[in-house]
N, C-alpha and C positions, 0 to 999 in steps of 0.2 A: 382467563381460560384455564390456567394451571389449577386454581381453586375448584373450578367446575369439574375438571378431570379427577381431582382427588376426591371430591364428593361422590362422583359416580363410582369410583373405585371402592370406596368404603361402603357405599350403599349395597354393593354386591357381596361384601364380606360377611362372615358369620356374625350374628348379633351378640355382642357382649354387654355386660352391665357397665354403664358409664359411672365414673367415680363421682358420686353426688357431693362428697365433701369438697372435691376440687371445684365443682360448679359453685358451691356456696362461697368458697374463697374468692372466686372471680367476682362475685356480687358484693362481698362485704370486706374482703381482706385489704391490707395495704399493698403498695406496689410490689414489694419483694414477695409477699405471699401470693399475689396474682401470678407472678413470673413462675413460681414453683408450681402453682396449680396448672398453668399451661403445660409445663413439662409432664406433670402427672397425668393429664388427659391423654397425652401422646404415648406414654411409656408402654402401655399394653396394646396400643393400636385400636382404641375404642372406635367402633364404627360411627358413633355420633359425634366424635370429637371435632371433626372438621366443621360440621354444621354449627356446633356450639361456639367454636372459636370465630367463625365467620360472623355470627350474630354479636358476639362480644366486641369484635372490631367495629361494629356499627353502633355500639353503646348500649346493648341490651343483653340481659342474661335471664333465662327462664328458670326460676327456682320453685319447685313444687307447684307448677302450673301458673305461677305468677310472673309477670314480666317486670324485671327490676332494671331501672336505668342506671348505667355506670359511666364514669368518666374515663376515657381511654387516652392517655397521653402518648407522646411519640415513642417513648421507651416500650410501652406495652404494645403499641401498634407494630413496632419493629419485631418484638418477640413473637407476635401472632404470625407475622409474615414469615419469620424463620421457621416457626412450628409447622405452618402449612407446607413450606418447602420441604421440611424434614419428613413429612408424611410421604412425600414422593419417593423417599429412599426405600419404602416398603413395596413399591409398585413392581409387578412382574415385568413391566415394559422397560427395556434398557434405556431408551431415550428419556423416559421420565425420570429414572434414577440418575442418569448422567446430568440432566438439567438441575435436579435437586442438589446433587453433590457440588456442582459448580456454584450454585447460589449460596450454599452454606460455607464453601471454601473462602468466600470473601469476608467471613466473620459472622459468628452466631453466639448467642448467649450460652454460657457454660452449663445451664440447666438442661440444655438439649443433649448433653453428652451421653446419657443412658440410651437414648434412641439411636444416636449415631453409632455407638458401640454395638448395639443390637444389629443394626444394618451391616456394620463392618464384619461381624461374625459370619453373616450369610453371603456377603458379596464375594464374587469370584472374577468379575470383569477386570481386565488389566488396566483399563482407563479410569474406572470408577473407584477402585480400591485405593490407589494412591491419594486421590482427592479426599476420601473419607479418613485415611490415616493422617493427612495434613490437618483436616478439620478437628479430629479428635485430639491431636497433639496440641493444637492452638488453644483448645478449650481447657485441656489439662494444665497448660502453661499459665493460664490466667487464674485458675483456681485449683485448690488442693494443697497438700502438704509440700514441704520443701523437696523431699525426695522425688515426688511425683512431678513437680515442676521441672527439676533438673533433668529427669528422664525424658520429659516431653521436649525440652530444649535440645537435648542431644539428638532426638529423632528428627527435629526440624533441621538440624545441621546436615542431615543426609538428603534434604530436599533441594530442588533447583527451582522452586517457585518464588516469584517476586513477593508474594504474600508472606513467605517465611522470613524474608529479609526485613519486612516491616515489623513483624511480630518480634523478631529477635532484636531489632534496634530499640524497641521499647524495653525489652527485658535487660538490655545491656546497661541500662541506667538504674536498675533495681537497687534498693537499699541493701539487700542481702549480698554480701561479697561473693559467696559461692555461686549464687544464681547469676550474678553479674559476670563473673569470670567464665562460667559455662556458656552464657549467652554470647559473650564476645568471641569465644572460640568458635562456636557454631556459626556466628555471623560471618567470620572470616571465611569459613568453608563455603557458605552459601554464596557470598560475594565472588569468590573465585570461580564458582560454577556459572554464575550469572554473567560474569565478565566475558566468558567465551561466547555466550549467546549474544551479548551486546556487540562484540567484535564481528560476529557473523552477520548481525543485522546491519551494522555499518558497512560491511563488505557488500552485502546485497544492495543497500541503498546506493553505494558508489557505482556498482555495475548497472543498476537501473537508470541512474542519471546519465551515466556514460553511454548507454545504449540509446537514450533519447537524443543526446547531443550528437551521437554518430548518425542517427537517421536524419536529424536536422541539417547536419553539415556535409553529409556524403554527396548530395547532389551539387552543393556549392563547390565542393572540392573538384568535381568534374568540370563544371563550367568555368570556374575561376582558374583552375589549373590549365585547362586547354586553351581558353581564349583570352585569359587575363581580364575578363569582364567583371567589374565590381557591380554585381547585380543586387541593388538595394530592394528589389521586388521579390527576392527569394523567400522572405517570410510570408509574403502574400500568396505565393504558390503553395506553401505549407497550409495556409488558411483555406485555399481552394480545395485541397485534398480533404480537409476536415469537413467542409460544408458538403462536399460530394458524398462523404460517408453519412452525413446527416440526412441528405435527400434519399439515399438508398434505404436508410433505416425507416424513414417515413413511409416509403413505398412498401417495405416488407411488413410493416406493422399491420397492414390490411390483409395479410395472408396468415397462414398457419405455420410459416417457416421463419419466424422472426429470428430465432437463434442462429440461423444460417446466413444472415444478411452480410456478414463480413466477407463471405466467399465472393460476393458480387462487389462489395464496397472497395475491397483492396484493388482489384484490377481497374475498377471505375475511377478511383481516385488517382491512380497512376496515369490512365489515359487522358482524363480531363486536364490534369495539371501539365502533362507533357504537351498536349495540344495547345494550351495557352502559352506555354514556354516557346514552342516552335513558331507560333504566330508572332510573338514578341521579337524573336530573333530575326525573322524574315522582314518584319515591318519596320522595326526601330533599330535593334542592336547591330545588325549587319552593316549599317551605315556609319557606325561610331567606333569601329575597331581601331585601336591605336590612339584613341582619344579618351583617356580614363576619366577626366573631369566631366566631360560632356556625357559619358556613359553613366557615371554616378548620378548626375542630376536627372538624366532622362529616366533611369530606372526608379529613382526616388519618386518622380512624378507619376510613373506608371503604378507604383505601389499605392499612392494616394487615390488614384482612379479606381484601382481594384477594390480598395477598402470601401470607397463610397458606393461602388456598384453593388457590393454585397449588402451594405446597409440599406440600399434602395430595395433590393429584392427580398431580403430576409428580415430586415429591421435592425435597429441598433442594439437591441437586447441580445444577450447570449442565448443560444439554443442548447438543449440538453440531448446528448447522445447516450443512449442506454447500452450498458454492456450486455452481451449475450449471457445466457445462464452459466456457461462454462467459464466465463471470466469474472463472475461475481464472487464475492467473499474471498477467502484465503485459507491458508493452512498454517498450523503452528509447527514450525521447523525446530525451534528451540524454546526453552522456557521464557515466556514474555516476548517472544519474537514471532509475529504473524506476518507471513509473506503473502501479499495480495496476488491473486491469480492474474489480475490484469497486468501487473508489472512483470510477472514471470513470462506471460505470453508475449509481451512487448520485447523482452530480452531475447527470446527465441526468434521472434519475428525479425529483429534487427540482425541477428546472426544469419538468418536465411537470406535477407536482402543483401548483406555484405558478401555472402558466398555466391549469390547469383551475379552480382556486379563483377566479382573476381572472375567467374567463368566467362562472362560476356567480354571482359577486357582482355583476357588471355587466350580464349579458345574460339573467338569468332572473328570474321573479316572486319566487322565494324570496330571491334576492340583493337585489332592490329592498326587500323587507320587512325584511331584516336590516339594510341600510344605514339605512333609515328609523328602525327601533327604536334603532339605535346612536346616531343623532344626536339624536333626541327621542322617547323612549318614549311620553310622554303624548299628544303631537300625533299620533303614528302610531296610537295606540289610538282617538283621536277620529275619525279618517278611516276606521276600519273594519279596520285591520290586527289580526289575531288574535295579539296579543303573546305569549300563553301558548303557542300552537302554534309560533310563531316561535322562542321560547326553546328549546322541546324539540328542534326540527329543527336549530337552530343548535348546540345542545350536542351533538347527535348528530353533526353535521358535524365539529365540532372534535375530538370523540372518535375519529371515523373517521380523521381525518388523523393523530392520534396513533398509531392502529393501523398506518397506512402507515409512519410513522417507525419503529415496532418491526420491521416487515417489512424495512426497509432496514438497520437496525442489526443484525439477525440475520445479515446477510451479511458483516459485518466483525468479529464477535466472538462469544463464547459467550453463550448465552441462559440467564438465571437469574432467580429470584424477585426479586432486588434490582436488576434491570436498570434500571428506571425511576428509582430513587433517585439515580443518577448524572447524570440529565438534568433533574430538576425545578428545581433552583436555576438552572442555565444557561438553561432555558426562560423563567423569570420575568425573569432579567436581560435577555434579548433583548427580551421584550415591553415591559418598563418603559423600557429604553434607546431602543427604536424609537418609542415612543409608543403608549399604550393605544388599541386599536381601529384602528390604522393598519397596513394590509397592507404598504404600501411601506416604512414605518418598520421593520417586522419584517425585511424582506429586507435593508435596509441595515444594521440592527443585527447580524443574524446574520453577514453577511460581514465587517463591521468587527471584531466580536469574534473571529471565526475567524482573520482575518489578525493581529490583535493577539496572540492566544494563541500562534500559531506563530512569529511574529517574536520575541516575548519568550522563548519556549522555546529558540529557537536561541541566545539570548544568555545566559540565566540559569537555564534548567531549567523543568520543568513546574510545580513547586510555586510558585516565585516568580512565574511568569507568571500563575497563577490569582489570587494575592494582589494583584498589581499591577492586574489587570483589575477585580477586585472593588472595590478602593479607588477606582479611576477612576470606576466606576459610581456609587459612593456620592457622590463629589464632584460628578459630573455631574448627578445627580438633585437635589442640593441647589440647584444653580444653575439648572437647567431641569427642574422637576418634570413638565412635560408630555412630556418625551422629545424625540427628534429631530423628530417631526412631531406637532403638536397637533391634537386633534379639533375640527372646525368644526361649528357648529350653533347654533340658537337657545338650546338648553338650556345650552350651554357659555357663550355670550355673556351670558346672563342671570346 
């Protein structure tokens, strides 16, 4: 497509005489001469250059009306690709010039330098010009006299691009001592700048994982903290929310409003998961209060039933949930650090869910009842709080939040029957680490474990990171069984 656009662009340009000598070199010269000929065809922006190079890449050159077959190796083919990309630097369209500049910034033959400099003299765009300066400096560093190479190395030292680090790393081993010293100095400057971007990327990754853990554990924190129910089916409630999102997406795909399907999927995933949770509480769990072993076995059996039900309805294979347009792609916040929009939206979504739960628990009658039953169930019952109804609504609330977690998780990965199995252990770790029944503890625990996982992953890999975090939780709970934040109330003090 890019080649076609370039051909159309030059077809509309003023007709100039093509360099016949360069064309002859393409047909009969050696590889180095052909590289120089490619650059010569581009140097003046000849309107026929793109067509000649396109035919050359296919193994043919027309010399004085005769078709001459030539052998094009990988080096020549790469040079032609770079040349055609370089032609885009002369386009009046900003998008075409930006694409060409990005393509050349990854590395191009030094013979393209005259055309790059020519484009650099005319370029005024703040995004394109730095890319061209980086490309020109990298070309000069690879070829030219000693003074030119050192000047190019010094210019690369002011860059914050990962490509600069790669180029300077190569120059840091140069045989010439002056060039080696200059490259090592510039390399330290670039690495210092990139280190901040890497730290920012690690920070974002920790917040992103923490927000996911928070969504997955928030509902469990309510049900486990209120009723002490070890709900092994919590992961399957997350899975139900994800499949509800998938169903809504399928329905919206038949309309012209696909990008708005999340406006329906979010409340739908909450309602469906909450309804399933309330049914489970009324039918099974309410008869098992105070019997933790039986509750654990019963909810584990329910989780298996829910998994098999989903497999029967949707099949065993994963289903794909597509992101809306506004959640696709990402943006470059720092050099070499691209933040996906899907992750950014999930972080904001987790914050909104947390704020909504805070308002519900602190500003509503249901929240007052939930906090009262959490602190002292018997006393709450004595003053007229319907503890049975509170249990049902609280379990439904926790299940609904799990459904919201499933909706969020569907935007960053495939949805399958075993989706919830990957989050049930992490959810319990967050709740226990933060303190049973403590909303603030759940937030701190989720973010702490998120940062710890990503930090350790960067050092030793994902598997070792999981093991270290689990061992830490075990030792922490031994020393502080109540978690980060202890529950306060007469029942606890007694």
